[in-house]
TIMI-2910 file (N, C-alpha, C, CB; in pm, 1 decimal, decimal comma, always signed):
<rs>
+----------+----------+----------+----------+----------+----------+----------+----------+----------+----------+----------+----------+------+
!      n_x !      n_y !      n_z !     ca_x !     ca_y !     ca_z !      c_x !      c_y !      c_z !     cb_x !     cb_y !     cb_z ! resn !
+----------+----------+----------+----------+----------+----------+----------+----------+----------+----------+----------+----------+------+
!    +84,6 !   -109,7 !     -3,4 !     -0,3 !     -7,4 !     -1,6 !    +74,4 !   +125,0 !     -1,5 !    -87,5 !    -21,6 !   +109,4 !  Met !
!    +70,3 !   +231,9 !    -98,7 !   +137,7 !   +339,0 !    -93,5 !   +102,0 !   +430,4 !    +26,8 !   +123,1 !   +398,7 !   -213,7 !  Lys !
!   +190,9 !   +512,3 !    +69,4 !   +167,8 !   +601,0 !   +171,9 !   +176,5 !   +744,8 !   +135,7 !   +254,5 !   +573,3 !   +273,6 !  Lys !
!    +98,9 !   +836,0 !   +174,9 !    +85,8 !   +968,7 !   +152,3 !    +79,8 !  +1044,5 !   +266,1 !    -16,3 !   +993,7 !    +79,1 !  Ile !
!   +164,2 !  +1157,5 !   +279,5 !   +178,5 !  +1249,0 !   +398,5 !   +126,5 !  +1372,6 !   +361,6 !   +320,1 !  +1267,1 !   +447,9 !  Phe !
!    +13,5 !  +1417,2 !   +430,8 !    -49,5 !  +1554,0 !   +398,1 !    -22,5 !  +1649,1 !   +500,0 !   -199,3 !  +1548,0 !   +381,1 !  Ile !
!    +41,2 !  +1769,2 !   +449,0 !    +69,3 !  +1876,7 !   +533,3 !    -16,8 !  +2005,9 !   +496,6 !   +218,3 !  +1904,2 !   +526,0 !  Val !
!   -116,9 !  +2039,2 !   +580,6 !   -197,3 !  +2148,1 !   +544,7 !   -262,9 !  +2210,0 !   +682,9 !   -308,2 !  +2098,0 !   +437,0 !  Asp !
!   -249,4 !  +2321,6 !   +695,8 !   -335,2 !  +2389,9 !   +812,3 !   -480,1 !  +2373,0 !   +814,5 !   -318,0 !  +2535,1 !   +811,1 !  Asp !
!   -549,1 !  +2365,5 !   +704,6 !   -703,7 !  +2360,0 !   +686,5 !   -726,0 !  +2212,6 !   +706,3 !   -763,3 !  +2416,3 !   +533,3 !  Asp !
!   -788,6 !  +2187,2 !   +818,9 !   -841,2 !  +2056,1 !   +856,7 !   -935,2 !  +1993,4 !   +767,7 !   -902,2 !  +2063,6 !   +978,8 !  Arg !
!  -1029,3 !  +2085,1 !   +705,3 !  -1131,8 !  +2032,9 !   +602,1 !  -1063,4 !  +1981,4 !   +489,3 !  -1230,4 !  +2139,7 !   +553,0 !  Asn !
!   -970,3 !  +2049,6 !   +446,9 !   -894,8 !  +2020,5 !   +320,6 !   -841,3 !  +1868,6 !   +339,8 !   -765,8 !  +2134,0 !   +296,2 !  Ile !
!   -767,5 !  +1863,8 !   +446,2 !   -693,3 !  +1740,8 !   +501,4 !   -781,3 !  +1630,4 !   +511,0 !   -632,3 !  +1763,1 !   +638,5 !  Val !
!   -910,5 !  +1644,0 !   +569,0 !  -1006,3 !  +1552,2 !   +577,5 !  -1061,7 !  +1514,7 !   +435,5 !  -1108,6 !  +1602,3 !   +667,7 !  Glu !
!  -1094,7 !  +1612,7 !   +341,8 !  -1125,0 !  +1579,1 !   +226,7 !  -1048,5 !  +1500,7 !   +137,1 !  -1148,5 !  +1669,5 !   +181,0 !  Ser !
!   -905,1 !  +1534,4 !   +135,7 !   -793,4 !  +1474,6 !    +70,6 !   -795,5 !  +1333,8 !   +119,5 !   -658,3 !  +1547,8 !    +99,6 !  Leu !
!   -791,3 !  +1332,2 !   +246,8 !   -775,6 !  +1182,2 !   +297,2 !   -911,1 !  +1091,5 !   +268,0 !   -745,5 !  +1183,2 !   +468,3 !  Ser !
!  -1016,8 !  +1149,4 !   +271,6 !  -1140,2 !  +1039,3 !   +227,2 !  -1106,4 !  +1008,8 !    +80,1 !  -1315,2 !  +1107,8 !   +237,8 !  Ile !
!  -1074,3 !  +1106,0 !     -2,5 !  -1057,7 !  +1066,8 !   -145,2 !   -943,9 !   +958,2 !   -158,6 !  -1022,6 !  +1196,4 !   -234,4 !  Val !
!   -843,9 !   +989,1 !   -110,3 !   -710,9 !   +897,6 !   -124,0 !   -727,0 !   +759,4 !    -54,7 !   -578,5 !   +972,8 !    -53,6 !  Leu !
!   -794,9 !   +765,4 !    +73,9 !   -825,1 !   +643,8 !   +141,6 !   -898,2 !   +530,3 !    +53,4 !   -909,9 !   +680,6 !   +259,7 !  Lys !
!  -1009,5 !   +623,4 !    -17,7 !  -1095,8 !   +539,0 !   -100,1 !  -1029,3 !   +467,9 !   -225,0 !  -1208,1 !   +624,1 !   -147,8 !  Ser !
!   -907,0 !   +519,4 !   -237,8 !   -826,7 !   +460,2 !   -359,2 !   -724,3 !   +368,2 !   -297,1 !   -750,0 !   +577,9 !   -454,1 !  Glu !
!   -719,5 !   +345,5 !   -184,8 !   -638,7 !   +231,3 !   -116,8 !   -499,6 !   +299,3 !    -55,1 !   -600,0 !   +103,5 !   -236,1 !  Gly !
!   -489,4 !   +435,4 !    -40,3 !   -373,7 !   +482,6 !     -0,8 !   -371,8 !   +489,0 !   +153,1 !   -349,8 !   +609,3 !    -65,3 !  Tyr !
!   -266,9 !   +468,9 !   +223,2 !   -254,6 !   +505,5 !   +363,5 !   -200,2 !   +635,8 !   +386,2 !   -175,4 !   +413,0 !   +433,2 !  Asp !
!   -282,9 !   +699,4 !   +470,0 !   -245,3 !   +850,3 !   +490,2 !   -217,8 !   +896,6 !   +621,8 !   -349,3 !   +936,6 !   +444,6 !  Ile !
!   -116,2 !   +996,2 !   +628,3 !    -98,3 !  +1036,9 !   +756,3 !    -86,5 !  +1201,1 !   +731,7 !    +33,7 !   +959,8 !   +827,9 !  Ser !
!   -118,0 !  +1267,8 !   +848,4 !   -133,3 !  +1415,3 !   +818,5 !    -61,5 !  +1488,8 !   +945,6 !   -302,9 !  +1460,7 !   +801,2 !  Gln !
!    -38,3 !  +1613,0 !   +904,1 !     -8,4 !  +1711,8 !  +1009,1 !    -60,8 !  +1854,3 !   +963,7 !   +150,4 !  +1714,9 !  +1038,4 !  Gln !
!    -81,1 !  +1947,9 !  +1068,6 !   -159,1 !  +2063,9 !  +1034,9 !    -69,0 !  +2184,0 !  +1061,1 !   -293,2 !  +2070,7 !  +1117,1 !  Tyr !
!    +57,9 !  +2169,1 !  +1078,0 !   +163,1 !  +2277,7 !  +1099,8 !   +284,2 !  +2253,9 !  +1019,1 !   +205,3 !  +2287,5 !  +1247,1 !  Asp !
!   +390,8 !  +2349,2 !  +1027,7 !   +517,9 !  +2307,4 !   +951,9 !   +621,9 !  +2254,8 !  +1037,0 !   +577,8 !  +2421,1 !   +876,6 !  Gln !
!   +584,5 !  +2222,1 !  +1152,4 !   +688,6 !  +2169,6 !  +1256,7 !   +731,9 !  +2026,5 !  +1241,1 !   +632,5 !  +2181,4 !  +1398,0 !  Glu !
!   +868,1 !  +2023,5 !  +1213,9 !   +928,3 !  +1893,1 !  +1217,8 !   +885,7 !  +1795,4 !  +1089,4 !   +885,8 !  +1827,8 !  +1356,1 !  Asp !
!   +865,1 !  +1864,2 !   +988,1 !   +804,1 !  +1788,7 !   +871,0 !   +904,3 !  +1678,4 !   +812,8 !   +764,8 !  +1894,4 !   +752,8 !  Val !
!  +1044,5 !  +1719,2 !   +809,2 !  +1139,2 !  +1631,7 !   +759,3 !  +1133,4 !  +1496,9 !   +852,4 !  +1282,7 !  +1704,6 !   +758,0 !  Val !
!  +1144,0 !  +1535,3 !   +993,8 !  +1160,2 !  +1422,6 !  +1076,3 !  +1026,1 !  +1346,1 !  +1073,3 !  +1203,1 !  +1464,1 !  +1219,9 !  Glu !
!   +908,0 !  +1392,5 !  +1055,8 !   +785,8 !  +1316,9 !  +1054,0 !   +785,0 !  +1236,6 !   +909,0 !   +653,7 !  +1420,7 !  +1074,6 !  Asn !
!   +834,5 !  +1303,8 !   +801,8 !   +837,6 !  +1213,4 !   +680,3 !   +931,6 !  +1102,4 !   +702,8 !   +878,9 !  +1289,1 !   +551,7 !  Cys !
!  +1036,7 !  +1107,5 !   +767,8 !  +1138,5 !  +1001,6 !   +796,3 !  +1080,8 !   +885,3 !   +872,3 !  +1255,1 !  +1058,9 !   +876,0 !  Ile !
!  +1000,2 !   +929,3 !   +976,6 !   +914,3 !   +842,4 !  +1049,0 !   +812,0 !   +757,9 !   +970,1 !   +845,2 !   +921,3 !  +1142,3 !  Lys !
!   +732,0 !   +824,4 !   +909,6 !   +629,7 !   +770,9 !   +818,7 !   +671,1 !   +703,0 !   +702,4 !   +549,0 !   +868,4 !   +776,6 !  Phe !
!   +771,0 !   +755,7 !   +632,9 !   +824,2 !   +696,3 !   +518,7 !   +714,6 !   +705,6 !   +405,6 !   +868,4 !   +549,6 !   +550,0 !  Lys !
!   +675,6 !   +809,1 !   +349,8 !   +562,9 !   +813,9 !   +245,0 !   +630,5 !   +805,0 !   +118,7 !   +471,3 !   +945,6 !   +249,8 !  Pro !
!   +536,9 !   +766,1 !    +32,5 !   +568,9 !   +757,6 !   -127,1 !   +545,1 !   +891,6 !   -179,2 !   +472,6 !   +648,4 !   -213,4 !  Asp !
!   +461,7 !   +970,3 !   -114,4 !   +431,2 !  +1111,1 !   -174,3 !   +408,9 !  +1207,7 !    -57,8 !   +296,5 !  +1110,2 !   -272,5 !  Leu !
!   +448,3 !  +1321,9 !    -70,1 !   +402,0 !  +1437,1 !    +21,7 !   +309,9 !  +1526,3 !    -62,3 !   +529,6 !  +1526,1 !    +81,6 !  Val !
!   +197,5 !  +1568,7 !    +22,3 !   +128,7 !  +1659,7 !    -33,2 !   +134,8 !  +1795,0 !    +45,7 !     +0,6 !  +1608,6 !    -49,7 !  Ile !
!   +186,7 !  +1898,6 !     +0,6 !   +205,8 !  +2013,4 !    +83,8 !   +129,8 !  +2138,3 !    +47,9 !   +342,3 !  +2043,9 !    +85,6 !  Leu !
!    +77,9 !  +2218,3 !   +140,2 !    +21,0 !  +2343,8 !   +118,9 !   +128,3 !  +2447,9 !   +110,5 !    -76,2 !  +2375,0 !   +224,2 !  Asp !
!   +104,8 !  +2564,2 !    +58,8 !   +206,0 !  +2666,4 !    +56,5 !   +195,9 !  +2761,4 !   +183,2 !   +192,3 !  +2747,6 !    -75,4 !  Val !
!    +83,1 !  +2791,3 !   +203,7 !    +52,8 !  +2926,2 !   +318,5 !    +20,0 !  +2854,0 !   +451,3 !    -99,6 !  +3040,3 !   +273,3 !  Met !
!    +61,7 !  +2894,7 !   +542,8 !    +30,2 !  +2859,9 !   +693,0 !     +9,3 !  +2989,2 !   +762,9 !   +151,0 !  +2775,7 !   +768,4 !  Phe !
!    -59,0 !  +2987,8 !   +863,7 !   -100,3 !  +3115,3 !   +935,4 !    +17,0 !  +3194,4 !   +984,1 !   -190,3 !  +3084,3 !  +1056,0 !  Pro !
!   +128,2 !  +3122,9 !  +1026,2 !   +253,8 !  +3198,3 !  +1075,7 !   +334,6 !  +3205,1 !   +967,4 !   +331,0 !  +3134,9 !  +1193,0 !  Glu !
!   +318,5 !  +3173,5 !   +842,5 !   +414,0 !  +3192,4 !   +736,6 !   +361,4 !  +3156,0 !   +615,4 !   +532,5 !  +3122,9 !   +756,5 !  Asn !
!   +349,4 !  +3270,9 !   +525,9 !   +287,4 !  +3255,4 !   +408,7 !   +368,6 !  +3173,0 !   +280,6 !   +252,8 !  +3392,8 !   +374,2 !  Asp !
!   +492,3 !  +3147,7 !   +323,8 !   +573,1 !  +3063,6 !   +226,0 !   +632,2 !  +2924,3 !   +290,1 !   +697,8 !  +3155,0 !   +172,4 !  Ser !
!   +562,6 !  +2896,5 !   +380,8 !   +602,6 !  +2759,0 !   +463,5 !   +626,7 !  +2644,2 !   +360,3 !   +474,2 !  +2707,2 !   +573,8 !  Ala !
!   +522,7 !  +2627,9 !   +283,0 !   +523,2 !  +2520,5 !   +192,2 !   +645,4 !  +2515,0 !   +106,3 !   +406,4 !  +2526,8 !   +110,5 !  Gly !
!   +690,5 !  +2627,2 !    +53,0 !   +814,1 !  +2633,7 !     -3,0 !   +936,6 !  +2599,0 !    +49,4 !   +827,5 !  +2734,0 !    -33,6 !  Phe !
!   +936,7 !  +2658,1 !   +198,3 !  +1034,9 !  +2613,5 !   +274,5 !  +1049,4 !  +2478,7 !   +315,0 !  +1033,6 !  +2677,8 !   +369,2 !  Glu !
!   +935,2 !  +2405,7 !   +332,6 !   +918,8 !  +2257,9 !   +365,9 !   +957,5 !  +2192,5 !   +243,5 !   +770,5 !  +2213,6 !   +411,4 !  Met !
!   +936,1 !  +2217,9 !   +120,5 !   +974,6 !  +2148,3 !     +1,2 !  +1121,8 !  +2160,5 !     -2,9 !   +906,6 !  +2203,7 !   -126,7 !  Ala !
!  +1190,2 !  +2271,1 !    +16,0 !  +1315,8 !  +2268,0 !    +11,3 !  +1404,1 !  +2184,9 !   +121,7 !  +1343,6 !  +2394,4 !     +8,2 !  Arg !
!  +1333,7 !  +2193,8 !   +221,5 !  +1389,9 !  +2118,3 !   +342,1 !  +1385,9 !  +1970,2 !   +300,0 !  +1301,4 !  +2144,6 !   +483,6 !  Ala !
!  +1272,9 !  +1914,6 !   +253,4 !  +1266,4 !  +1781,2 !   +234,3 !  +1362,5 !  +1748,6 !   +110,3 !  +1118,0 !  +1738,5 !   +214,5 !  Leu !
!  +1369,2 !  +1821,5 !    +16,8 !  +1474,1 !  +1801,9 !    -91,4 !  +1610,8 !  +1804,4 !    -56,0 !  +1462,3 !  +1897,0 !   -189,1 !  Lys !
!  +1651,9 !  +1891,3 !    +44,1 !  +1755,9 !  +1904,2 !    +96,4 !  +1843,5 !  +1785,6 !   +199,6 !  +1723,6 !  +2011,4 !   +148,7 !  Ala !
!  +1726,6 !  +1694,0 !   +245,2 !  +1767,7 !  +1593,2 !   +334,0 !  +1794,0 !  +1463,4 !   +278,4 !  +1677,0 !  +1579,1 !   +430,2 !  Asp !
!  +1886,3 !  +1388,1 !   +279,5 !  +1910,8 !  +1259,1 !   +199,9 !  +1807,7 !  +1160,3 !   +232,0 !  +2050,4 !  +1195,9 !   +228,8 !  Asp !
!  +1736,5 !  +1157,9 !   +339,8 !  +1642,5 !  +1070,8 !   +366,7 !  +1498,6 !  +1084,4 !   +309,6 !  +1640,0 !  +1067,8 !   +493,4 !  Asn !
!  +1495,9 !  +1201,1 !   +262,9 !  +1350,0 !  +1251,6 !   +202,6 !  +1360,7 !  +1297,6 !    +64,4 !  +1285,7 !  +1376,7 !   +285,3 !  Thr !
!  +1490,8 !  +1331,9 !    +20,4 !  +1497,0 !  +1396,9 !   -120,9 !  +1444,0 !  +1339,1 !   -247,2 !  +1624,6 !  +1416,9 !   -150,9 !  Lys !
!  +1414,4 !  +1209,8 !   -225,5 !  +1361,8 !  +1128,2 !   -349,8 !  +1219,4 !  +1119,9 !   -350,3 !  +1414,7 !   +983,4 !   -355,2 !  Lys !
!  +1145,3 !  +1164,3 !   -235,2 !  +1003,2 !  +1166,4 !   -236,1 !   +933,5 !  +1258,0 !   -314,5 !   +960,7 !  +1182,6 !   -119,3 !  Ile !
!   +850,2 !  +1218,6 !   -405,1 !   +779,0 !  +1334,5 !   -473,4 !   +707,1 !  +1420,4 !   -400,6 !   +694,0 !  +1295,0 !   -564,4 !  Pro !
!   +687,7 !  +1538,4 !   -447,1 !   +601,8 !  +1631,0 !   -371,7 !   +515,1 !  +1685,3 !   -462,3 !   +672,6 !  +1737,8 !   -299,4 !  Ile !
!   +383,6 !  +1703,9 !   -413,1 !   +257,1 !  +1751,4 !   -476,0 !   +222,9 !  +1878,4 !   -399,1 !   +136,0 !  +1640,5 !   -469,1 !  Leu !
!   +231,9 !  +1997,3 !   -459,6 !   +208,1 !  +2126,4 !   -389,6 !    +72,2 !  +2154,9 !   -445,4 !   +321,6 !  +2247,6 !   -418,0 !  Met !
!    -19,5 !  +2166,3 !   -329,2 !   -154,8 !  +2194,6 !   -352,9 !   -190,8 !  +2316,5 !   -275,6 !   -241,8 !  +2078,8 !   -318,0 !  Leu !
!   -227,5 !  +2427,4 !   -361,5 !   -227,2 !  +2570,1 !   -284,6 !   -333,4 !  +2660,5 !   -347,0 !    -77,2 !  +2649,8 !   -295,6 !  Ser !
!   -397,7 !  +2755,4 !   -279,8 !   -466,7 !  +2855,4 !   -336,5 !   -386,7 !  +2990,4 !   -348,4 !   -586,8 !  +2870,4 !   -261,3 !  Ala !
!   -259,9 !  +2986,8 !   -351,9 !   -182,6 !  +3119,9 !   -369,7 !   -237,8 !  +3195,4 !   -483,1 !    -28,7 !  +3098,0 !   -395,3 !  Val !
!   -262,1 !  +3134,6 !   -585,2 !   -283,0 !  +3226,7 !   -722,5 !   -425,8 !  +3286,6 !   -687,5 !   -284,5 !  +3128,1 !   -888,6 !  Asn !
!   -523,7 !  +3216,4 !   -623,0 !   -661,4 !  +3271,4 !   -610,8 !   -652,2 !  +3385,7 !   -512,8 !   -768,0 !  +3161,4 !   -562,2 !  Ala !
!   -564,8 !  +3370,7 !   -419,4 !   -547,9 !  +3469,0 !   -293,2 !   -475,9 !  +3593,5 !   -339,6 !   -459,2 !  +3400,1 !   -167,5 !  Arg !
!   -399,7 !  +3589,2 !   -432,7 !   -325,3 !  +3714,5 !   -470,7 !   -210,9 !  +3736,6 !   -388,8 !   -409,5 !  +3834,7 !   -462,6 !  Gly !
!   -159,9 !  +3650,2 !   -298,9 !    -71,8 !  +3684,3 !   -195,0 !    +74,0 !  +3720,7 !   -260,3 !    -65,7 !  +3562,2 !    -90,2 !  Ile !
!    +98,2 !  +3647,2 !   -369,0 !   +235,7 !  +3682,9 !   -425,0 !   +200,1 !  +3751,6 !   -561,9 !   +339,1 !  +3544,6 !   -445,3 !  Tyr !
!   +296,5 !  +3835,7 !   -609,3 !   +296,4 !  +3899,4 !   -741,5 !   +307,2 !  +3804,5 !   -852,5 !   +404,7 !  +3995,2 !   -752,6 !  Ser !
!   +212,7 !  +3796,6 !   -942,8 !   +226,5 !  +3700,7 !  -1054,1 !   +139,3 !  +3556,3 !   -993,1 !   +409,3 !  +3672,6 !  -1089,9 !  Gly !
!   +167,6 !  +3466,5 !  -1070,6 !    +94,7 !  +3329,6 !  -1033,9 !   +199,3 !  +3225,0 !  -1028,5 !    -21,2 !  +3283,6 !  -1143,9 !  Thr !
!   +183,7 !  +3112,9 !   -981,0 !   +252,5 !  +2999,4 !   -963,4 !   +187,5 !  +2877,8 !  -1051,8 !   +255,8 !  +2971,9 !   -813,8 !  Phe !
!   +282,1 !  +2808,4 !  -1122,2 !   +228,9 !  +2688,9 !  -1195,4 !   +331,7 !  +2595,1 !  -1214,3 !   +169,9 !  +2721,5 !  -1327,5 !  Ser !
!   +326,5 !  +2482,8 !  -1278,9 !   +425,7 !  +2380,4 !  -1299,3 !   +541,9 !  +2447,5 !  -1382,1 !   +361,8 !  +2251,8 !  -1374,1 !  Asn !
!   +517,5 !  +2533,6 !  -1455,4 !   +633,2 !  +2588,7 !  -1521,0 !   +731,1 !  +2679,0 !  -1422,9 !   +580,0 !  +2674,8 !  -1640,8 !  Arg !
!   +697,6 !  +2686,9 !  -1309,8 !   +780,5 !  +2753,1 !  -1200,3 !   +859,4 !  +2662,5 !  -1118,4 !   +695,6 !  +2828,9 !  -1108,1 !  Asp !
!   +835,9 !  +2534,2 !  -1135,6 !   +906,2 !  +2435,1 !  -1063,7 !  +1068,4 !  +2441,5 !  -1098,4 !   +841,0 !  +2293,1 !  -1100,3 !  Arg !
!  +1148,4 !  +2440,3 !   -991,3 !  +1280,7 !  +2437,8 !  -1023,6 !  +1347,0 !  +2364,7 !   -897,7 !  +1335,6 !  +2585,5 !  -1054,8 !  Asp !
!  +1472,8 !  +2338,4 !   -900,2 !  +1548,1 !  +2266,1 !   -799,0 !  +1581,1 !  +2351,6 !   -656,9 !  +1683,4 !  +2221,8 !   -869,8 !  Glu !
!  +1579,2 !  +2487,3 !   -691,7 !  +1606,5 !  +2578,1 !   -559,6 !  +1476,3 !  +2642,9 !   -514,9 !  +1718,7 !  +2702,0 !   -587,8 !  Ser !
!  +1388,9 !  +2709,4 !   -606,8 !  +1286,3 !  +2798,8 !   -571,5 !  +1156,5 !  +2722,9 !   -542,7 !  +1267,6 !  +2900,0 !   -679,9 !  Phe !
!  +1134,7 !  +2627,9 !   -632,8 !   +991,3 !  +2548,1 !   -601,9 !  +1038,5 !  +2390,0 !   -655,3 !   +830,9 !  +2624,3 !   -709,5 !  Leu !
!  +1105,8 !  +2327,7 !   -569,9 !  +1151,1 !  +2207,4 !   -582,4 !  +1025,3 !  +2087,7 !   -565,9 !  +1265,2 !  +2198,9 !   -478,6 !  Pro !
!   +931,0 !  +2094,0 !   -639,5 !   +814,1 !  +2017,5 !   -634,2 !   +811,4 !  +1934,4 !   -767,9 !   +686,8 !  +2110,1 !   -614,2 !  Val !
!   +726,8 !  +1800,6 !   -761,1 !   +705,7 !  +1755,5 !   -891,0 !   +569,4 !  +1787,6 !   -959,4 !   +725,1 !  +1617,7 !   -888,0 !  Asn !
!   +483,6 !  +1840,8 !   -884,5 !   +359,7 !  +1896,4 !   -934,3 !   +305,4 !  +2015,8 !   -859,0 !   +259,7 !  +1793,4 !   -934,7 !  Glu !
!   +258,8 !  +2112,4 !   -923,5 !   +199,3 !  +2220,3 !   -848,7 !    +33,2 !  +2219,2 !   -898,7 !   +286,4 !  +2371,9 !   -884,0 !  Phe !
!    -41,4 !  +2228,2 !   -808,6 !   -182,8 !  +2210,4 !   -826,2 !   -249,3 !  +2320,1 !   -761,7 !   -231,7 !  +2081,1 !   -773,7 !  Val !
!   -349,1 !  +2386,4 !   -813,8 !   -444,1 !  +2502,3 !   -734,3 !   -549,9 !  +2416,3 !   -684,6 !   -514,3 !  +2636,2 !   -835,1 !  Glu !
!   -563,0 !  +2485,5 !   -558,9 !   -710,9 !  +2449,4 !   -491,1 !   -812,5 !  +2535,3 !   -542,2 !   -716,7 !  +2466,8 !   -329,4 !  Lys !
!   -933,7 !  +2478,4 !   -534,2 !   -967,6 !  +2355,9 !   -507,9 !   -933,6 !  +2260,8 !   -629,6 !  -1106,6 !  +2356,5 !   -470,2 !  Pro !
!   -916,7 !  +2118,5 !   -600,5 !   -901,3 !  +2025,5 !   -691,9 !  -1014,4 !  +1924,2 !   -687,0 !   -774,8 !  +1967,6 !   -675,9 !  Ile !
!  -1075,1 !  +1888,7 !   -795,0 !  -1165,5 !  +1797,8 !   -797,3 !  -1113,5 !  +1645,7 !   -762,0 !  -1224,3 !  +1810,4 !   -925,5 !  Asn !
!  -1189,2 !  +1562,4 !   -705,0 !  -1124,3 !  +1428,6 !   -652,0 !  -1064,3 !  +1352,5 !   -792,9 !  -1253,4 !  +1321,9 !   -563,7 !  Pro !
!  -1122,5 !  +1344,8 !   -899,2 !  -1073,8 !  +1281,6 !  -1005,9 !   -935,0 !  +1322,5 !  -1047,8 !  -1162,1 !  +1298,1 !  -1106,5 !  Ala !
!   -915,1 !  +1470,8 !  -1046,3 !   -791,4 !  +1535,1 !  -1088,3 !   -674,3 !  +1494,1 !   -989,8 !   -811,3 !  +1693,5 !  -1092,1 !  Asp !
!   -724,5 !  +1486,0 !   -852,7 !   -634,3 !  +1466,0 !   -745,3 !   -568,1 !  +1331,4 !   -762,0 !   -705,1 !  +1477,3 !   -612,3 !  Leu !
!   -673,1 !  +1225,5 !   -795,0 !   -629,5 !  +1085,0 !   -807,1 !   -549,5 !  +1064,9 !   -921,0 !   -739,8 !   +992,8 !   -812,8 !  Ile !
!   -570,7 !  +1140,9 !  -1034,8 !   -485,2 !  +1124,4 !  -1136,7 !   -336,1 !  +1175,2 !  -1116,7 !   -545,5 !  +1186,1 !  -1245,1 !  Ala !
!   -343,3 !  +1271,1 !  -1065,9 !   -209,7 !  +1344,4 !  -1020,1 !   -130,8 !  +1241,1 !   -936,1 !   -240,0 !  +1486,0 !   -925,3 !  Lys !
!   -203,0 !  +1189,0 !   -820,3 !   -121,6 !  +1101,7 !   -744,8 !    -72,0 !   +983,3 !   -812,9 !   -188,9 !  +1061,9 !   -634,2 !  Val !
!   -160,4 !   +922,8 !   -898,0 !   -145,0 !   +797,9 !   -970,3 !     -9,9 !   +823,5 !  -1057,5 !   -283,6 !   +762,2 !  -1064,8 !  Lys !
!     -9,3 !   +949,0 !  -1105,6 !   +103,9 !   +979,5 !  -1205,3 !   +237,3 !   +978,5 !  -1131,7 !    +83,5 !  +1123,4 !  -1277,4 !  Lys !
!   +231,4 !  +1028,7 !   -983,0 !   +336,4 !  +1045,7 !   -910,4 !   +399,6 !   +906,2 !   -836,6 !   +295,4 !  +1149,1 !   -817,4 !  Leu !
!   +296,6 !   +839,2 !   -798,9 !   +327,1 !   +718,1 !   -718,6 !   +270,4 !   +586,8 !   -772,6 !   +275,5 !   +737,2 !   -580,4 !  Val !
!   +173,2 !   +600,4 !   -854,0 !   +104,9 !   +461,7 !   -913,8 !    -27,2 !   +439,8 !   -823,2 !   +218,3 !   +312,7 !   -898,6 !  Gly !
+----------+----------+----------+----------+----------+----------+----------+----------+----------+----------+----------+----------+------+
</rs>
């Protein structure tokens, strides 16, 4: 069974994602803050991490977590799906998309805007982990 680690401060989003992904047979673990994400990933050993970008205490926490995960030898090969509403909220100048992915600024495998419909979520996850 493939394992997915969800990091998002919005409990409703986490619950929705979990329901959809569990229905497809994925094992889910989650956290609602940015504390110790690398250590928690090392413990859970996920096949995929789904990260939100913005957290109440830090509008760019997701970017920082993605960089930390890619910098650690234990987690650097785990694919990251960044799921966020940053474009809709207009927090950053311009918008973000898959074309903005790169090794240092946005080291993720996929960037998807919220809300995402369940079929699209499942398709993205299957593309990344099967």
